[in-house]
C-alpha positions in Angstrom: 82.2 -15.7 35.2 79.6 -18.2 36.6 76.0 -17.1 36.7 73.3 -17.8 39.3 69.5 -17.4 39.2 68.0 -15.1 41.9 64.3 -15.2 42.5 62.7 -12.0 43.6 59.5 -11.8 45.8 57.2 -11.2 42.8 58.5 -14.5 41.3 60.7 -12.8 38.7 64.1 -14.6 38.1 67.1 -12.4 37.6 70.5 -13.6 36.4 73.5 -12.4 38.5 77.2 -13.0 38.7 78.1 -15.7 41.2 79.8 -14.1 44.2 78.2 -10.6 43.8 77.4 -8.8 47.0 73.8 -8.4 48.0 74.4 -4.6 48.0 75.7 -4.6 44.4 73.0 -6.9 43.3 70.3 -4.6 44.6 71.9 -1.7 42.7 71.3 -3.7 39.4 67.6 -4.1 40.1 66.6 -0.8 41.7 68.5 2.4 42.7 65.7 3.3 45.0 66.0 0.0 46.9 69.7 0.3 46.9 69.4 3.6 48.8 66.7 2.3 51.1 68.1 -1.2 51.8 69.2 -1.9 55.4 69.6 -5.7 55.1 68.4 -8.6 52.9 66.9 -12.0 53.0 68.6 -14.8 51.2 66.5 -18.0 51.1 64.4 -16.5 53.9 67.3 -15.8 56.2 68.1 -12.2 57.3 71.6 -11.3 56.2 74.0 -8.3 56.0 74.1 -6.4 52.7 77.7 -7.3 52.1 76.8 -11.0 52.0 77.8 -12.6 48.7 75.4 -14.5 46.6 77.1 -17.9 45.9 74.2 -20.0 44.5 70.7 -20.0 43.1 68.5 -18.4 45.8 65.5 -16.4 46.7 66.2 -12.8 47.5 64.3 -10.0 49.3 65.4 -6.4 50.1 64.7 -5.4 53.7 64.1 -1.7 54.3 63.4 0.4 57.4 59.7 0.4 56.4 59.2 -3.2 57.9 59.8 -4.5 61.4 62.8 -6.5 60.5 64.5 -3.5 58.9 63.8 -1.3 61.8 65.4 -3.8 64.2 68.6 -4.0 62.0 68.7 -0.2 62.1 68.1 0.0 65.9 70.6 -2.8 66.6 73.3 -1.0 64.7 72.5 2.2 66.7 72.9 0.2 70.0 76.4 -0.7 68.9 77.2 2.9 68.2 75.9 3.7 71.7 78.1 1.0 73.3 81.1 2.2 71.2 80.5 5.8 72.5 80.3 4.6 76.1 83.5 2.6 75.7 85.3 5.7 74.3 84.1 7.8 77.3 84.7 5.3 80.1 87.3 2.9 78.6 88.1 -0.1 80.8 85.9 1.2 83.6 82.8 0.0 81.7 81.8 -3.6 81.0 79.4 -4.4 78.3 76.1 -6.4 78.8 73.7 -6.9 76.0 72.2 -4.4 73.5 69.3 -5.7 71.4 66.7 -3.9 69.3 63.3 -4.0 70.9 59.8 -3.2 69.7 60.4 0.6 69.9 64.1 1.3 69.6 67.0 -0.3 71.4 68.9 -0.5 74.7 72.3 -1.4 76.0 73.2 -2.6 79.5 76.4 -1.3 81.1 78.3 -2.2 84.2 79.9 1.1 85.2 80.3 2.7 88.7 79.4 6.2 87.6 75.7 6.9 87.5 74.5 7.6 84.0 72.5 10.8 84.3 70.5 12.7 81.7 73.4 15.2 81.6 75.8 12.3 80.8 73.4 11.0 78.1 74.1 14.3 76.3 77.8 13.6 76.3 77.2 10.1 75.0 75.0 11.5 72.2 77.8 13.9 71.2 80.3 10.9 71.0 77.7 8.9 69.0 77.4 11.8 66.5 81.2 11.7 66.1 81.1 7.9 65.4 78.3 8.4 62.8 80.3 11.2 61.2 83.3 8.9 60.9 81.1 6.6 58.8 83.0 3.5 60.1 82.7 0.4 58.0 80.9 -2.5 59.8 82.4 -5.9 59.3 81.4 -9.4 60.5 83.8 -12.2 61.5 83.6 -15.6 63.1 85.8 -17.3 65.8 86.1 -20.6 67.4 84.8 -20.8 71.0 88.4 -20.8 72.3 89.3 -17.7 70.2 86.1 -15.9 71.1 86.7 -16.4 74.8 90.3 -15.3 74.5 89.3 -12.1 72.6 86.7 -11.1 75.2 89.0 -12.0 78.2 91.7 -9.8 76.7 89.2 -6.9 76.5 88.0 -7.6 80.1 84.4 -8.3 78.9 83.4 -10.9 81.5 79.7 -10.7 80.6 80.5 -11.5 77.0 82.6 -14.5 78.1 79.6 -15.8 80.0 77.4 -15.4 76.9 79.9 -17.2 74.7 80.1 -20.1 77.2 76.3 -20.5 77.0 76.3 -20.7 73.2 75.4 -24.4 72.3 78.1 -26.5 70.7 78.1 -26.3 66.9 76.5 -22.9 66.7 78.4 -20.1 64.9 80.1 -17.5 67.2 80.1 -14.3 65.3 81.4 -10.7 66.1 80.9 -7.3 64.5 83.6 -4.7 64.2 83.3 -0.9 63.6 86.6 0.9 64.0 88.2 0.0 67.3 85.0 -1.4 68.6 84.2 -5.2 68.6 81.1 -6.8 70.0 79.7 -10.4 70.2 76.7 -10.4 68.0 74.6 -12.5 65.6 73.7 -9.4 63.4 72.8 -8.4 60.8 73.9 -4.8 60.8 73.9 -1.7 58.5 77.0 -1.5 56.2 78.5 1.5 58.1 77.8 3.8 61.1 77.1 6.7 58.8 73.9 5.1 57.7 72.3 6.2 61.0 70.7 9.6 60.4 68.7 10.6 63.5 68.7 9.2 67.0 67.9 10.1 70.6 68.8 8.5 74.0 65.6 8.5 75.9 66.1 7.2 79.5 68.2 5.2 81.9 66.9 2.3 84.1 68.3 -0.4 86.3 68.3 -3.9 85.0 69.6 -7.1 86.6 72.1 -9.0 84.5 70.1 -11.6 82.5 66.9 -10.6 84.3 67.9 -12.4 87.5 67.6 -10.5 90.7 70.5 -12.5 92.2 72.8 -11.0 89.6 74.4 -7.5 89.6 72.2 -4.5 88.7 73.4 -2.9 85.5 72.5 0.5 84.0 70.3 0.2 80.9 70.2 3.1 78.4 67.2 3.2 76.1 67.2 4.9 72.7 65.5 5.3 69.3 66.7 6.1 65.8 65.2 6.9 62.4 66.3 7.4 58.8 64.9 11.0 58.9 65.0 13.7 61.5 61.3 14.4 60.8 60.5 10.8 61.8 62.4 11.2 65.0 60.6 14.4 65.8 57.3 12.8 65.2 58.2 9.9 67.5 59.4 12.3 70.3 56.2 14.3 70.0 54.2 11.1 70.4 56.2 10.2 73.5 55.3 13.6 75.0 51.7 13.0 74.2 51.9 9.6 75.7 53.2 11.1 79.0 50.2 13.5 79.0 47.9 10.5 78.5 49.7 8.2 81.0 46.9 6.2 82.6 48.7 6.2 86.0 48.6 10.0 86.0 45.1 10.3 84.7 43.8 7.5 87.0 44.8 9.6 90.1 43.7 13.0 88.6 40.3 11.6 87.6 39.8 9.4 90.7 39.5 6.2 88.7 42.0 3.9 90.4 45.2 3.8 92.5 47.9 1.4 93.7 49.2 1.7 97.2 52.5 0.7 98.9 50.5 -1.9 100.9 49.6 -3.7 97.7 52.3 -3.4 95.0 50.8 -4.7 91.7 47.3 -5.1 93.3 45.1 -2.2 92.0 42.3 -0.5 93.9 39.4 0.7 91.8 37.7 3.9 93.1 34.0 4.8 92.7 34.4 6.5 89.3 36.7 3.7 88.0 34.1 1.2 89.1 31.5 2.9 87.0 33.7 2.4 83.9 34.4 -1.1 84.9 30.8 -2.0 85.5 29.8 -0.5 82.1 32.4 -2.6 80.4 31.4 -5.8 82.2 27.6 -5.2 81.6 28.3 -4.7 77.9 30.4 -7.8 77.9 27.7 -9.9 79.6 25.0 -8.5 77.2 26.9 -9.4 74.1 27.9 -12.8 75.3 24.4 -13.7 76.3 23.2 -12.9 72.7 25.8 -15.4 71.3 24.9 -18.3 73.5 27.5 -18.1 76.2 26.7 -19.3 79.8 28.4 -17.3 82.6 30.2 -19.2 85.4 32.3 -18.3 88.4 35.2 -20.5 89.5 37.3 -20.3 92.8 40.5 -18.4 92.8 42.3 -21.2 94.7 42.4 -24.9 93.8 44.6 -27.8 94.8 48.1 -28.4 93.5 47.0 -31.7 91.9 44.8 -29.9 89.5 47.6 -27.6 88.3 49.9 -30.6 87.9 47.3 -32.3 85.8 46.7 -29.2 83.7 50.5 -28.8 83.0 50.7 -25.4 84.6 52.9 -26.9 87.4 55.5 -27.9 85.0 55.2 -24.9 82.6 54.1 -22.0 84.7 55.0 -22.7 88.3 57.4 -19.7 88.6 54.5 -17.3 88.0 52.1 -18.8 90.5 51.4 -18.1 94.2 50.9 -21.1 96.7 49.6 -21.8 100.1 48.6 -24.7 102.4 45.3 -25.6 103.9 45.0 -28.5 106.3 48.5 -29.7 105.1 47.2 -29.9 101.5 49.0 -27.7 98.9 46.9 -25.1 96.9 47.7 -22.7 94.2 46.0 -19.4 93.5 44.8 -19.6 89.9 47.0 -17.9 87.2 44.4 -18.9 84.6 40.8 -19.8 84.5 40.8 -22.8 82.1 41.2 -25.7 84.7 38.1 -24.4 86.6 36.1 -24.3 83.4 37.2 -27.9 82.7 35.9 -29.0 86.0 32.5 -27.4 85.3 32.4 -29.2 81.9 33.4 -32.5 83.4 30.8 -32.5 86.2 28.4 -34.4 83.9 28.2 -36.4 80.7 27.6 -34.6 77.5 25.9 -35.6 74.2 27.1 -34.4 70.8 23.8 -32.6 70.5 24.7 -30.3 73.5 28.0 -29.1 71.8 29.3 -26.5 71.5 29.1 -25.5 75.2 30.3 -21.9 75.6 31.3 -21.2 79.2 32.4 -17.6 79.9 33.9 -16.1 83.1 35.1 -12.7 84.4 37.7 -14.6 86.4 40.2 -13.0 88.8 43.7 -14.4 88.3 47.0 -13.8 90.1 50.4 -14.0 88.5 53.8 -13.4 90.2 55.5 -10.4 88.5 58.8 -8.9 89.5 58.5 -5.5 91.1 60.6 -3.9 88.4 58.2 -4.7 85.6 55.0 -3.6 87.4 53.4 -0.7 85.5 50.0 0.8 86.6 47.2 -1.3 85.3 49.2 -2.5 82.3 51.3 -5.0 84.3 49.8 -6.1 87.6 49.8 -9.1 89.9 46.1 -9.7 89.9 43.6 -9.0 87.1 40.3 -10.1 85.7 40.4 -12.0 82.4 37.2 -12.0 80.3 37.7 -15.6 79.6 35.6 -18.1 77.7 36.2 -21.8 77.1 34.3 -23.5 74.3 34.0 -27.3 74.2 33.1 -28.5 70.7 33.1 -31.2 68.2 36.0 -31.3 65.7 33.6 -30.5 63.0 32.6 -27.3 64.7 36.1 -25.8 65.1 36.1 -23.4 62.2 32.6 -22.1 62.8 33.4 -21.4 66.4 36.6 -19.7 65.6 34.8 -17.5 63.1 32.1 -16.7 65.6 34.8 -15.5 68.1 36.5 -13.5 65.4 33.2 -11.8 64.7 32.6 -11.0 68.4 36.1 -9.5 68.8 35.7 -7.4 65.6 32.4 -6.1 66.9 33.8 -5.1 70.3 36.8 -3.3 68.9 34.6 -1.5 66.4 32.5 -0.2 69.3 35.6 1.5 70.8 36.8 2.7 67.4 39.9 0.5 67.4 41.7 -0.7 64.2 43.7 -3.9 64.7 46.0 -6.4 63.0 46.2 -10.2 63.6 49.1 -12.6 64.2 49.0 -16.3 64.2 51.4 -17.8 66.8 52.7 -21.4 66.2 54.2 -24.1 68.3 56.8 -23.0 70.9 59.9 -25.1 71.7 58.5 -26.3 75.0 55.0 -27.7 74.4 52.6 -30.6 75.0 51.0 -32.9 72.4 51.9 -34.6 69.1 52.9 -33.1 65.8 49.6 -34.3 64.3 47.6 -32.4 66.9 49.6 -29.2 66.4 49.4 -29.4 62.6 45.6 -29.9 62.9 45.2 -27.0 65.3 47.3 -24.6 63.3 45.6 -25.5 60.0 42.2 -24.9 61.6 43.2 -21.4 62.8 44.7 -20.5 59.4 41.6 -21.7 57.5 39.2 -19.8 59.7 41.2 -16.6 59.3 41.3 -17.1 55.5 37.6 -17.8 55.3 36.6 -14.6 57.0 39.1 -12.7 54.9 41.5 -11.4 57.6 45.1 -10.7 56.7 47.5 -12.1 59.3 51.2 -12.7 59.8 52.8 -15.8 61.3 54.5 -15.4 64.7 56.7 -18.5 64.7 57.1 -20.3 68.1 55.1 -18.0 70.2 52.0 -20.1 70.9 50.9 -21.3 74.3 52.4 -24.6 75.6 49.1 -26.3 74.9 48.1 -24.9 71.5 48.6 -22.3 68.8 46.8 -19.0 69.0 45.5 -16.0 67.1 46.4 -12.6 68.7 44.6 -9.4 68.0 46.8 -6.2 68.3 44.6 -3.1 68.5 45.9 0.3 67.6 45.2 3.3 69.8 44.9 7.0 68.9 48.7 7.4 69.2 49.2 4.5 66.7 50.7 2.3 69.4 49.6 -1.4 69.4 48.4 -3.5 72.3 47.9 -7.2 72.2 44.4 -7.8 73.8 42.1 -10.5 72.3 43.4 -14.0 71.7 42.0 -17.3 70.5 43.8 -20.5 71.5 42.9 -23.9 70.1 43.7 -26.7 72.5 43.8 -30.5 72.0 45.8 -31.1 75.1 43.6 -30.2 78.0 40.7 -32.5 76.9 43.3 -35.3 76.8 44.9 -34.6 80.1 41.5 -34.3 81.9 39.9 -37.2 80.0 37.0 -35.1 78.7 34.5 -36.7 76.4 31.1 -36.5 74.9 28.8 -39.2 73.7 28.8 -39.3 69.9 26.1 -40.1 67.4 27.4 -43.7 67.5 27.0 -44.0 71.3 30.7 -44.1 71.9 32.9 -41.7 73.8 34.7 -39.1 71.8 37.2 -36.3 72.8 36.0 -32.7 72.4 38.2 -29.9 71.3 38.7 -26.9 73.6 39.0 -23.3 72.6 40.3 -20.6 75.0 39.6 -17.0 74.2 39.5 -13.5 75.7 38.2 -10.3 74.1 39.3 -7.5 76.4 42.1 -9.6 77.6 42.4 -8.1 81.0 39.7 -5.8 82.2 42.3 -3.7 84.1 44.7 -3.5 81.2 41.8 -2.6 78.8 40.7 0.2 81.1 44.4 1.5 81.0 44.4 1.4 77.2 41.0 3.2 77.0 42.2 5.8 79.4 45.2 6.6 77.3 43.4 6.2 74.0 40.8 8.8 75.0 43.3 10.8 77.1 40.8 10.4 80.0 38.0 12.1 77.9 35.8 9.0 77.8 32.8 9.0 75.3 29.6 10.0 77.0 28.3 6.4 77.3 31.4 5.4 79.2 32.2 8.6 81.1 31.9 8.2 85.0 30.2 11.6 85.1 28.3 12.4 82.0 26.9 15.8 82.9 27.8 18.5 85.5 25.1 21.1 86.3 26.6 24.6 87.0 24.4 27.4 88.5 25.8 30.9 87.7 25.2 31.9 91.3 23.6 30.6 94.5 20.3 32.3 93.4 19.8 29.6 90.9 20.7 26.5 93.0 17.1 25.5 93.2 16.6 25.5 89.4 19.9 23.6 89.0 18.7 21.0 91.5 15.5 20.6 89.5 17.4 20.2 86.2 19.8 17.8 87.9 17.0 15.6 89.2 15.3 15.5 85.8 18.6 14.3 84.2 19.1 11.7 86.9 15.6 10.4 86.4 16.5 9.9 82.7 19.3 7.6 83.8 22.3 10.0 83.4 25.3 10.2 85.8 25.1 13.8 87.0 27.1 16.1 89.4 26.2 19.5 90.6 28.7 22.3 91.3 27.2 24.6 94.0 30.6 26.1 95.1 30.9 29.8 95.5 33.3 30.2 92.6 33.0 32.0 89.2 31.2 30.3 86.3 34.5 30.4 84.4 36.3 28.6 87.2 33.6 25.9 87.4 33.7 25.3 83.6 37.5 25.0 83.6 37.3 22.5 86.5 34.6 20.4 84.6 36.9 20.4 81.6 39.9 19.3 83.6 37.7 16.5 84.9 36.9 15.7 81.2 33.1 15.7 81.8 31.3 15.5 78.4 28.7 18.1 79.0 28.3 21.1 81.3 24.8 22.4 81.8 24.8 26.1 82.9 21.7 27.7 84.3 21.0 31.4 85.3 18.3 33.9 85.1 17.5 33.5 81.4 17.4 29.7 81.6 15.1 29.8 84.7 12.8 32.3 83.0 12.5 30.4 79.7 12.7 26.9 81.4 15.8 26.0 79.3 19.5 25.1 79.8 22.7 26.4 78.3 24.9 23.5 77.2 28.6 23.3 76.8 30.5 20.4 75.1 34.0 19.7 76.6 35.5 19.8 73.0 33.1 21.9 71.0 32.5 24.6 73.6 29.1 26.4 73.7 26.3 24.5 72.0 23.6 27.1 72.8 20.3 26.9 74.5 18.3 23.6 74.7 15.0 22.6 76.2 15.6 19.8 78.7 13.7 17.3 76.6 15.8 18.1 73.5 19.1 17.7 75.5 18.0 14.5 77.1 17.0 13.1 73.7 20.4 14.1 72.2 22.5 12.6 75.0 20.3 9.4 75.2 20.9 8.7 71.5 24.7 9.0 71.9 24.6 6.7 74.9 22.4 4.1 73.3 24.5 4.1 70.0 27.7 4.2 72.0 28.9 7.1 69.9 32.7 7.8 69.9 33.5 11.5 69.3 
């Protein structure tokens, strides 16, 4: 029997029999990995576990513990879902697509009957039967003609359309489990019995291929795990997420709202504006310390500018347009062309660089109504942009400076984060040399500051690679917020220059970056992260003063005035309600501190203090209480 050399991730080389399946090979190196494996990587390519090893190669076991493993697991569960629906509806249902997504999977169905929550239970029962049958999953390939014929025979017109869109020369593969066959690139689990715990979560409408001109299909979402305990934990998190939903809390706490008259265009209410202004004031203060100069650019500029910037060719479908005096204008989807015009208004010496221009810029982007989601996905939002124009020799130091700023901001709010480096997309501007230089600069800056990162291939902006910061909230969900984008293209397109030490013109490098990302979205994240119970420095109302009866309203007013004079945001509750009712209401409004005053407090010139989380803190002098709260505000304490 011929032997091959298999290189493991730690560099160890293991001899194996040529033609051995990946699954059998894993059994020879680790029984634990054999039980946990969901797929493998052969020479860096994700493969099914039944794939045979035919030559010397690198080999890696993929388990559910990493993102690729989860998606294999979830993708297999989506096929089990589709098989169950086909069993229940037969030829009455046509299959769309069923991919794994960031949190679970979905499958799109064209079926006349509405898929209700009650019907989901029947589908789940059928899925359990398929899992119990432990059907072997097999992969096979067909020619284009054979693939089309197979799907036509099954009446799957959507699959025929997908096959016809596959480029010439690409492999057309299918996966079979029992009587069910689906067009799919894979990979998948070895059998349906490997799925241990799952739940169908919801049903939504989805246009075929995301095009509103196509038919609306029914999209079923689900999740699956290796253990029931993992599924239970996830479902508990979903319930907690519903409780923390920023749309619900935004209305209950009078922070913001969105009206039918402005879909996707949020309104900030007085209490929401307090949070927004605190964030913006903090942002301005920290940027001023780091040598940024704030600017403000118009929200509408001529079409010619957007053609020159490349947005017209690469981003036009997301933009809004109008005409003024027969001249075409576009409402800005991004702030960078405006910053470029500010830089270009005069000549620059190399001694003046870097020039750091920052802007809280309102941008508008066209989003389909179906994807709008509170403050998370809107049609207008404020980006906390900055554009740094610099010498090539300053690239790494400027990137490191931005990384330090982002790290500080997130630490203030108590967020952990991870970093991804996104490389050149298929559609992009610029030369290979420029892209290589930009990607290398970003990698070296991350490595020099000691930040671990993963590569996100092909997800860069059309004008340059980027570093994305994904913060983790209190529910361990991740949100992409801050980003750093290095750009050699815009300076070229706009003919930007600086006068170098040699007296000649040179091209600057441009760096785009945001910290919050979108002010609106960041407020939504904070609202859910803190479940509306904002830390005292950020809370719209920091203190509510509660007299135990009308007899003590005068003393309550005196205490309230003293607190306001010390800079606190204070409300008084003079309603003719019980103290218990007033305290419960203050807690529902998530106010950090309740100051209760009655006969004892008036006589001793003190206050009784309640913390929204810790309850009764006891008696304080007004000075002691002011000192305690001021310290928490000044230090931006997160409790």
